C-alpha positions, 0 to 999 in steps of 0.5 A: 453485490453482483458477481459482475460488480465484484469482477469489475472491482478486481479489474479496477484494482488490477489496473491500478497495480499495472499502472503503478508497476509500469510507471504510468500512474499512481495506485493511490489515484484510486483513493477517494479524497475522504478515504479511511486507511488503517495500518495495523501494528505498533510501528510509527505509522500504525494508525487510522488515516482519515483522508487520502492526503493525510495517508499520503503525507504521513505514511507513504511520503516518509517511506518513499523518502527513504528509497532511491528507486520507486516501489515496483509492485507484483500482484500475487493474487486478488480476491473479491467479496462483496464490495471488498477487494483483497490484494496480496502483493510484493513490493521491491525497491532499493533504499537510499543506503543501498539495501534492498526493500522487499515486502509482502503486503496484504491490503483489504480495500472497500470500493464504492463508485470506482474509488477505494473508500476504506483500506486496511494494511497489516504491518508488522516490523521485521528483523530481516535485513532484506525486509522493507520493514527493516528499512523503516524500523532500524531507526523507527523514527528517523523517517518520520522526523 
């Protein structure tokens, strides 16, 4: 893969984050319909999702249902290697119970034809009361019932 294509992939991902941060679009519009997304770890949403719809319905929607404000992303850094872009970013929001949602994410995304076709997200529950993961894991199954 050329350096130009790697830079194009990084720009694509950065633009997706910018649209999300500005409230002018969804980052997940970049997912191919048949995208495979894996959330590692041992939490209730840790598994491999085999479509954009399944990922949004079973992983993203339950999280958003627990928030009173949208997650606002702030990218720390992007790295590209071949067809893969790695994003290190922070997300902030407010939960419906008034607690802050603060999480740091590391996403590994394979890009083909300007779409994310494969993603990996490492998710580890945290005991921190200000962690976004604490919102999900205080009552681990409540968001998924």
